[in-house]
mmCIF file of the N, C-alpha and C atoms, coordinates in Angstrom:
data_MODEL
# 
_entry.id   MODEL 
# 
loop_
_atom_site.group_PDB 
_atom_site.id 
_atom_site.type_symbol 
_atom_site.label_atom_id 
_atom_site.label_alt_id 
_atom_site.label_comp_id 
_atom_site.label_asym_id 
_atom_site.label_entity_id 
_atom_site.label_seq_id 
_atom_site.pdbx_PDB_ins_code 
_atom_site.Cartn_x 
_atom_site.Cartn_y 
_atom_site.Cartn_z 
_atom_site.occupancy 
_atom_site.B_iso_or_equiv 
_atom_site.pdbx_formal_charge 
_atom_site.auth_seq_id 
_atom_site.auth_comp_id 
_atom_site.auth_asym_id 
_atom_site.auth_atom_id 
_atom_site.pdbx_PDB_model_num 
ATOM 1   N N  . UNK A 1 1  ? 4.459   -2.676  -29.131 1.00 0.00 ? 1  UNK A N  1 
ATOM 2   C CA . UNK A 1 1  ? 4.750   -2.149  -27.810 1.00 0.00 ? 1  UNK A CA 1 
ATOM 3   C C  . UNK A 1 1  ? 6.155   -1.627  -27.630 1.00 0.00 ? 1  UNK A C  1 
ATOM 4   N N  . UNK A 1 2  ? 6.868   -1.662  -28.765 1.00 0.00 ? 2  UNK A N  1 
ATOM 5   C CA . UNK A 1 2  ? 8.079   -1.026  -28.872 1.00 0.00 ? 2  UNK A CA 1 
ATOM 6   C C  . UNK A 1 2  ? 9.278   -1.782  -28.035 1.00 0.00 ? 2  UNK A C  1 
ATOM 7   N N  . UNK A 1 3  ? 9.015   -3.068  -28.038 1.00 0.00 ? 3  UNK A N  1 
ATOM 8   C CA . UNK A 1 3  ? 10.067  -3.863  -27.198 1.00 0.00 ? 3  UNK A CA 1 
ATOM 9   C C  . UNK A 1 3  ? 9.809   -4.002  -25.751 1.00 0.00 ? 3  UNK A C  1 
ATOM 10  N N  . UNK A 1 4  ? 8.751   -3.404  -25.261 1.00 0.00 ? 4  UNK A N  1 
ATOM 11  C CA . UNK A 1 4  ? 8.405   -3.536  -23.897 1.00 0.00 ? 4  UNK A CA 1 
ATOM 12  C C  . UNK A 1 4  ? 7.276   -4.387  -23.547 1.00 0.00 ? 4  UNK A C  1 
ATOM 13  N N  . UNK A 1 5  ? 6.790   -5.127  -24.524 1.00 0.00 ? 5  UNK A N  1 
ATOM 14  C CA . UNK A 1 5  ? 5.604   -6.173  -24.312 1.00 0.00 ? 5  UNK A CA 1 
ATOM 15  C C  . UNK A 1 5  ? 5.763   -7.062  -23.052 1.00 0.00 ? 5  UNK A C  1 
ATOM 16  N N  . UNK A 1 6  ? 7.014   -7.582  -22.884 1.00 0.00 ? 6  UNK A N  1 
ATOM 17  C CA . UNK A 1 6  ? 7.186   -8.399  -21.800 1.00 0.00 ? 6  UNK A CA 1 
ATOM 18  C C  . UNK A 1 6  ? 7.062   -7.821  -20.454 1.00 0.00 ? 6  UNK A C  1 
ATOM 19  N N  . UNK A 1 7  ? 7.579   -6.529  -20.399 1.00 0.00 ? 7  UNK A N  1 
ATOM 20  C CA . UNK A 1 7  ? 7.349   -5.703  -19.119 1.00 0.00 ? 7  UNK A CA 1 
ATOM 21  C C  . UNK A 1 7  ? 5.845   -5.319  -18.835 1.00 0.00 ? 7  UNK A C  1 
ATOM 22  N N  . UNK A 1 8  ? 5.161   -4.902  -19.947 1.00 0.00 ? 8  UNK A N  1 
ATOM 23  C CA . UNK A 1 8  ? 3.780   -4.410  -19.852 1.00 0.00 ? 8  UNK A CA 1 
ATOM 24  C C  . UNK A 1 8  ? 2.911   -5.730  -19.596 1.00 0.00 ? 8  UNK A C  1 
ATOM 25  N N  . UNK A 1 9  ? 2.916   -6.810  -20.237 1.00 0.00 ? 9  UNK A N  1 
ATOM 26  C CA . UNK A 1 9  ? 2.125   -7.969  -19.959 1.00 0.00 ? 9  UNK A CA 1 
ATOM 27  C C  . UNK A 1 9  ? 2.614   -8.597  -18.651 1.00 0.00 ? 9  UNK A C  1 
ATOM 28  N N  . UNK A 1 10 ? 3.760   -8.626  -18.225 1.00 0.00 ? 10 UNK A N  1 
ATOM 29  C CA . UNK A 1 10 ? 4.303   -8.988  -16.913 1.00 0.00 ? 10 UNK A CA 1 
ATOM 30  C C  . UNK A 1 10 ? 3.671   -8.317  -15.863 1.00 0.00 ? 10 UNK A C  1 
ATOM 31  N N  . UNK A 1 11 ? 3.578   -6.864  -15.905 1.00 0.00 ? 11 UNK A N  1 
ATOM 32  C CA . UNK A 1 11 ? 2.936   -6.000  -15.091 1.00 0.00 ? 11 UNK A CA 1 
ATOM 33  C C  . UNK A 1 11 ? 1.495   -6.360  -14.823 1.00 0.00 ? 11 UNK A C  1 
ATOM 34  N N  . UNK A 1 12 ? 0.809   -6.668  -15.924 1.00 0.00 ? 12 UNK A N  1 
ATOM 35  C CA . UNK A 1 12 ? -0.631  -7.039  -15.855 1.00 0.00 ? 12 UNK A CA 1 
ATOM 36  C C  . UNK A 1 12 ? -0.818  -8.296  -15.112 1.00 0.00 ? 12 UNK A C  1 
ATOM 37  N N  . UNK A 1 13 ? 0.080   -9.309  -15.397 1.00 0.00 ? 13 UNK A N  1 
ATOM 38  C CA . UNK A 1 13 ? -0.122  -10.551 -14.756 1.00 0.00 ? 13 UNK A CA 1 
ATOM 39  C C  . UNK A 1 13 ? 0.212   -10.478 -13.372 1.00 0.00 ? 13 UNK A C  1 
ATOM 40  N N  . UNK A 1 14 ? 1.185   -9.725  -12.977 1.00 0.00 ? 14 UNK A N  1 
ATOM 41  C CA . UNK A 1 14 ? 1.542   -9.619  -11.423 1.00 0.00 ? 14 UNK A CA 1 
ATOM 42  C C  . UNK A 1 14 ? 0.424   -8.755  -10.761 1.00 0.00 ? 14 UNK A C  1 
ATOM 43  N N  . UNK A 1 15 ? -0.158  -7.773  -11.395 1.00 0.00 ? 15 UNK A N  1 
ATOM 44  C CA . UNK A 1 15 ? -1.215  -7.062  -10.845 1.00 0.00 ? 15 UNK A CA 1 
ATOM 45  C C  . UNK A 1 15 ? -2.444  -8.051  -10.666 1.00 0.00 ? 15 UNK A C  1 
ATOM 46  N N  . UNK A 1 16 ? -2.737  -8.679  -11.650 1.00 0.00 ? 16 UNK A N  1 
ATOM 47  C CA . UNK A 1 16 ? -3.893  -9.684  -11.602 1.00 0.00 ? 16 UNK A CA 1 
ATOM 48  C C  . UNK A 1 16 ? -3.719  -10.781 -10.445 1.00 0.00 ? 16 UNK A C  1 
ATOM 49  N N  . UNK A 1 17 ? -2.417  -11.257 -10.307 1.00 0.00 ? 17 UNK A N  1 
ATOM 50  C CA . UNK A 1 17 ? -2.200  -12.233 -9.228  1.00 0.00 ? 17 UNK A CA 1 
ATOM 51  C C  . UNK A 1 17 ? -2.407  -11.502 -7.904  1.00 0.00 ? 17 UNK A C  1 
ATOM 52  N N  . UNK A 1 18 ? -2.038  -10.345 -7.816  1.00 0.00 ? 18 UNK A N  1 
ATOM 53  C CA . UNK A 1 18 ? -2.081  -9.532  -6.408  1.00 0.00 ? 18 UNK A CA 1 
ATOM 54  C C  . UNK A 1 18 ? -3.555  -9.296  -6.104  1.00 0.00 ? 18 UNK A C  1 
ATOM 55  N N  . UNK A 1 19 ? -4.311  -8.890  -7.111  1.00 0.00 ? 19 UNK A N  1 
ATOM 56  C CA . UNK A 1 19 ? -5.731  -8.694  -6.775  1.00 0.00 ? 19 UNK A CA 1 
ATOM 57  C C  . UNK A 1 19 ? -6.469  -9.991  -6.489  1.00 0.00 ? 19 UNK A C  1 
ATOM 58  N N  . UNK A 1 20 ? -6.163  -11.110 -7.253  1.00 0.00 ? 20 UNK A N  1 
ATOM 59  C CA . UNK A 1 20 ? -6.818  -12.379 -6.928  1.00 0.00 ? 20 UNK A CA 1 
ATOM 60  C C  . UNK A 1 20 ? -6.379  -12.837 -5.576  1.00 0.00 ? 20 UNK A C  1 
ATOM 61  N N  . UNK A 1 21 ? -5.151  -12.665 -5.187  1.00 0.00 ? 21 UNK A N  1 
ATOM 62  C CA . UNK A 1 21 ? -4.618  -13.001 -3.863  1.00 0.00 ? 21 UNK A CA 1 
ATOM 63  C C  . UNK A 1 21 ? -5.412  -12.274 -2.875  1.00 0.00 ? 21 UNK A C  1 
ATOM 64  N N  . UNK A 1 22 ? -5.613  -10.949 -3.071  1.00 0.00 ? 22 UNK A N  1 
ATOM 65  C CA . UNK A 1 22 ? -6.433  -10.049 -2.006  1.00 0.00 ? 22 UNK A CA 1 
ATOM 66  C C  . UNK A 1 22 ? -7.806  -10.600 -1.993  1.00 0.00 ? 22 UNK A C  1 
ATOM 67  N N  . UNK A 1 23 ? -8.424  -10.879 -2.961  1.00 0.00 ? 23 UNK A N  1 
ATOM 68  C CA . UNK A 1 23 ? -9.919  -11.486 -2.895  1.00 0.00 ? 23 UNK A CA 1 
ATOM 69  C C  . UNK A 1 23 ? -9.963  -12.748 -2.102  1.00 0.00 ? 23 UNK A C  1 
ATOM 70  N N  . UNK A 1 24 ? -9.017  -13.643 -2.359  1.00 0.00 ? 24 UNK A N  1 
ATOM 71  C CA . UNK A 1 24 ? -8.937  -14.862 -1.679  1.00 0.00 ? 24 UNK A CA 1 
ATOM 72  C C  . UNK A 1 24 ? -8.651  -14.698 -0.249  1.00 0.00 ? 24 UNK A C  1 
ATOM 73  N N  . UNK A 1 25 ? -7.718  -13.903 0.181   1.00 0.00 ? 25 UNK A N  1 
ATOM 74  C CA . UNK A 1 25 ? -7.337  -13.613 1.642   1.00 0.00 ? 25 UNK A CA 1 
ATOM 75  C C  . UNK A 1 25 ? -8.560  -12.959 2.164   1.00 0.00 ? 25 UNK A C  1 
ATOM 76  N N  . UNK A 1 26 ? -9.289  -12.094 1.615   1.00 0.00 ? 26 UNK A N  1 
ATOM 77  C CA . UNK A 1 26 ? -10.435 -11.325 2.217   1.00 0.00 ? 26 UNK A CA 1 
ATOM 78  C C  . UNK A 1 26 ? -11.592 -12.290 2.462   1.00 0.00 ? 26 UNK A C  1 
ATOM 79  N N  . UNK A 1 27 ? -11.733 -13.250 1.519   1.00 0.00 ? 27 UNK A N  1 
ATOM 80  C CA . UNK A 1 27 ? -12.852 -14.294 1.703   1.00 0.00 ? 27 UNK A CA 1 
ATOM 81  C C  . UNK A 1 27 ? -12.609 -15.262 2.675   1.00 0.00 ? 27 UNK A C  1 
ATOM 82  N N  . UNK A 1 28 ? -11.173 -15.682 2.827   1.00 0.00 ? 28 UNK A N  1 
ATOM 83  C CA . UNK A 1 28 ? -11.076 -16.433 3.948   1.00 0.00 ? 28 UNK A CA 1 
ATOM 84  C C  . UNK A 1 28 ? -11.035 -15.835 5.331   1.00 0.00 ? 28 UNK A C  1 
ATOM 85  N N  . UNK A 1 29 ? -10.575 -14.569 5.407   1.00 0.00 ? 29 UNK A N  1 
ATOM 86  C CA . UNK A 1 29 ? -10.798 -13.853 6.693   1.00 0.00 ? 29 UNK A CA 1 
ATOM 87  C C  . UNK A 1 29 ? -12.153 -13.691 7.061   1.00 0.00 ? 29 UNK A C  1 
ATOM 88  N N  . UNK A 1 30 ? -13.116 -13.383 6.036   1.00 0.00 ? 30 UNK A N  1 
ATOM 89  C CA . UNK A 1 30 ? -14.511 -13.242 6.335   1.00 0.00 ? 30 UNK A CA 1 
ATOM 90  C C  . UNK A 1 30 ? -15.065 -14.557 6.933   1.00 0.00 ? 30 UNK A C  1 
ATOM 91  N N  . UNK A 1 31 ? -14.930 -15.682 6.284   1.00 0.00 ? 31 UNK A N  1 
ATOM 92  C CA . UNK A 1 31 ? -15.323 -17.008 6.752   1.00 0.00 ? 31 UNK A CA 1 
ATOM 93  C C  . UNK A 1 31 ? -14.766 -17.250 8.166   1.00 0.00 ? 31 UNK A C  1 
ATOM 94  N N  . UNK A 1 32 ? -13.597 -16.849 8.517   1.00 0.00 ? 32 UNK A N  1 
ATOM 95  C CA . UNK A 1 32 ? -13.048 -17.083 9.686   1.00 0.00 ? 32 UNK A CA 1 
ATOM 96  C C  . UNK A 1 32 ? -13.759 -16.229 10.882  1.00 0.00 ? 32 UNK A C  1 
ATOM 97  N N  . UNK A 1 33 ? -13.964 -14.973 10.519  1.00 0.00 ? 33 UNK A N  1 
ATOM 98  C CA . UNK A 1 33 ? -14.732 -14.103 11.444  1.00 0.00 ? 33 UNK A CA 1 
ATOM 99  C C  . UNK A 1 33 ? -16.135 -14.574 11.666  1.00 0.00 ? 33 UNK A C  1 
ATOM 100 N N  . UNK A 1 34 ? -16.780 -15.034 10.534  1.00 0.00 ? 34 UNK A N  1 
ATOM 101 C CA . UNK A 1 34 ? -18.184 -15.401 10.722  1.00 0.00 ? 34 UNK A CA 1 
ATOM 102 C C  . UNK A 1 34 ? -18.196 -16.722 11.582  1.00 0.00 ? 34 UNK A C  1 
ATOM 103 N N  . UNK A 1 35 ? -17.227 -17.484 11.500  1.00 0.00 ? 35 UNK A N  1 
ATOM 104 C CA . UNK A 1 35 ? -17.103 -18.718 12.243  1.00 0.00 ? 35 UNK A CA 1 
ATOM 105 C C  . UNK A 1 35 ? -16.900 -18.497 13.827  1.00 0.00 ? 35 UNK A C  1 
ATOM 106 N N  . UNK A 1 36 ? -16.086 -17.520 13.976  1.00 0.00 ? 36 UNK A N  1 
ATOM 107 C CA . UNK A 1 36 ? -15.740 -17.026 15.410  1.00 0.00 ? 36 UNK A CA 1 
ATOM 108 C C  . UNK A 1 36 ? -17.004 -16.396 15.926  1.00 0.00 ? 36 UNK A C  1 
ATOM 109 N N  . UNK A 1 37 ? -17.704 -15.612 15.152  1.00 0.00 ? 37 UNK A N  1 
ATOM 110 C CA . UNK A 1 37 ? -18.909 -14.881 15.641  1.00 0.00 ? 37 UNK A CA 1 
ATOM 111 C C  . UNK A 1 37 ? -19.947 -15.873 16.045  1.00 0.00 ? 37 UNK A C  1 
ATOM 112 N N  . UNK A 1 38 ? -20.114 -16.938 15.196  1.00 0.00 ? 38 UNK A N  1 
ATOM 113 C CA . UNK A 1 38 ? -21.250 -17.814 15.345  1.00 0.00 ? 38 UNK A CA 1 
ATOM 114 C C  . UNK A 1 38 ? -20.788 -18.589 16.785  1.00 0.00 ? 38 UNK A C  1 
ATOM 115 N N  . UNK A 1 39 ? -19.540 -18.918 16.890  1.00 0.00 ? 39 UNK A N  1 
ATOM 116 C CA . UNK A 1 39 ? -19.066 -19.622 18.103  1.00 0.00 ? 39 UNK A CA 1 
ATOM 117 C C  . UNK A 1 39 ? -19.390 -18.768 19.389  1.00 0.00 ? 39 UNK A C  1 
ATOM 118 N N  . UNK A 1 40 ? -18.983 -17.523 19.285  1.00 0.00 ? 40 UNK A N  1 
ATOM 119 C CA . UNK A 1 40 ? -19.249 -16.505 20.352  1.00 0.00 ? 40 UNK A CA 1 
ATOM 120 C C  . UNK A 1 40 ? -20.762 -16.395 20.706  1.00 0.00 ? 40 UNK A C  1 
ATOM 121 N N  . UNK A 1 41 ? -21.607 -16.307 19.556  1.00 0.00 ? 41 UNK A N  1 
ATOM 122 C CA . UNK A 1 41 ? -22.967 -16.142 19.678  1.00 0.00 ? 41 UNK A CA 1 
ATOM 123 C C  . UNK A 1 41 ? -23.680 -17.414 20.324  1.00 0.00 ? 41 UNK A C  1 
ATOM 124 N N  . UNK A 1 42 ? -23.171 -18.600 19.854  1.00 0.00 ? 42 UNK A N  1 
ATOM 125 C CA . UNK A 1 42 ? -23.659 -19.834 20.438  1.00 0.00 ? 42 UNK A CA 1 
ATOM 126 C C  . UNK A 1 42 ? -23.243 -20.025 21.903  1.00 0.00 ? 42 UNK A C  1 
ATOM 127 N N  . UNK A 1 43 ? -22.201 -19.545 22.254  1.00 0.00 ? 43 UNK A N  1 
ATOM 128 C CA . UNK A 1 43 ? -21.622 -19.644 23.694  1.00 0.00 ? 43 UNK A CA 1 
ATOM 129 C C  . UNK A 1 43 ? -22.492 -18.724 24.533  1.00 0.00 ? 43 UNK A C  1 
ATOM 130 N N  . UNK A 1 44 ? -22.695 -17.504 23.998  1.00 0.00 ? 44 UNK A N  1 
ATOM 131 C CA . UNK A 1 44 ? -23.627 -16.456 24.772  1.00 0.00 ? 44 UNK A CA 1 
ATOM 132 C C  . UNK A 1 44 ? -24.983 -17.063 24.946  1.00 0.00 ? 44 UNK A C  1 
ATOM 133 N N  . UNK A 1 45 ? -25.562 -17.665 23.926  1.00 0.00 ? 45 UNK A N  1 
ATOM 134 C CA . UNK A 1 45 ? -26.956 -18.232 24.053  1.00 0.00 ? 45 UNK A CA 1 
ATOM 135 C C  . UNK A 1 45 ? -26.884 -19.495 25.137  1.00 0.00 ? 45 UNK A C  1 
ATOM 136 N N  . UNK A 1 46 ? -25.842 -20.229 25.178  1.00 0.00 ? 46 UNK A N  1 
ATOM 137 C CA . UNK A 1 46 ? -25.766 -21.360 26.056  1.00 0.00 ? 46 UNK A CA 1 
ATOM 138 C C  . UNK A 1 46 ? -25.655 -20.697 27.499  1.00 0.00 ? 46 UNK A C  1 
ATOM 139 N N  . UNK A 1 47 ? -24.854 -19.776 27.707  1.00 0.00 ? 47 UNK A N  1 
ATOM 140 C CA . UNK A 1 47 ? -24.747 -19.134 29.009  1.00 0.00 ? 47 UNK A CA 1 
ATOM 141 C C  . UNK A 1 47 ? -26.076 -18.549 29.388  1.00 0.00 ? 47 UNK A C  1 
ATOM 142 N N  . UNK A 1 48 ? -26.675 -17.898 28.640  1.00 0.00 ? 48 UNK A N  1 
ATOM 143 C CA . UNK A 1 48 ? -28.123 -17.280 28.883  1.00 0.00 ? 48 UNK A CA 1 
ATOM 144 C C  . UNK A 1 48 ? -29.116 -18.236 29.245  1.00 0.00 ? 48 UNK A C  1 
ATOM 145 N N  . UNK A 1 49 ? -29.097 -19.303 28.562  1.00 0.00 ? 49 UNK A N  1 
ATOM 146 C CA . UNK A 1 49 ? -30.060 -20.514 28.895  1.00 0.00 ? 49 UNK A CA 1 
ATOM 147 C C  . UNK A 1 49 ? -29.663 -21.047 30.230  1.00 0.00 ? 49 UNK A C  1 
ATOM 148 N N  . UNK A 1 50 ? -28.407 -21.229 30.507  1.00 0.00 ? 50 UNK A N  1 
ATOM 149 C CA . UNK A 1 50 ? -27.911 -21.724 31.808  1.00 0.00 ? 50 UNK A CA 1 
ATOM 150 C C  . UNK A 1 50 ? -28.345 -20.868 33.031  1.00 0.00 ? 50 UNK A C  1 
ATOM 151 N N  . UNK A 1 51 ? -28.228 -19.608 32.847  1.00 0.00 ? 51 UNK A N  1 
ATOM 152 C CA . UNK A 1 51 ? -28.627 -18.658 33.732  1.00 0.00 ? 51 UNK A CA 1 
ATOM 153 C C  . UNK A 1 51 ? -29.964 -18.505 34.144  1.00 0.00 ? 51 UNK A C  1 
ATOM 154 N N  . UNK A 1 52 ? -30.934 -18.751 33.063  1.00 0.00 ? 52 UNK A N  1 
ATOM 155 C CA . UNK A 1 52 ? -32.291 -18.664 33.274  1.00 0.00 ? 52 UNK A CA 1 
ATOM 156 C C  . UNK A 1 52 ? -32.917 -19.991 33.893  1.00 0.00 ? 52 UNK A C  1 
ATOM 157 N N  . UNK A 1 53 ? -32.270 -21.029 33.586  1.00 0.00 ? 53 UNK A N  1 
ATOM 158 C CA . UNK A 1 53 ? -32.709 -22.434 34.121  1.00 0.00 ? 53 UNK A CA 1 
ATOM 159 C C  . UNK A 1 53 ? -32.235 -22.741 35.559  1.00 0.00 ? 53 UNK A C  1 
ATOM 160 N N  . UNK A 1 54 ? -31.182 -22.052 36.059  1.00 0.00 ? 54 UNK A N  1 
ATOM 161 C CA . UNK A 1 54 ? -30.865 -22.477 37.394  1.00 0.00 ? 54 UNK A CA 1 
ATOM 162 C C  . UNK A 1 54 ? -31.287 -21.356 38.340  1.00 0.00 ? 54 UNK A C  1 
# 
């Protein structure tokens, strides 16, 4: 690699870490949004049941 091996492999490692970090952050955000959606959905269902029973 002509003396640039450290730079080349370091670039690969940094890129891999960034991509892995993005995947982790996206999956965490998805779980959070799914949890929030299910809470809102459950709340809407409870309000609908309360309106129909009263």
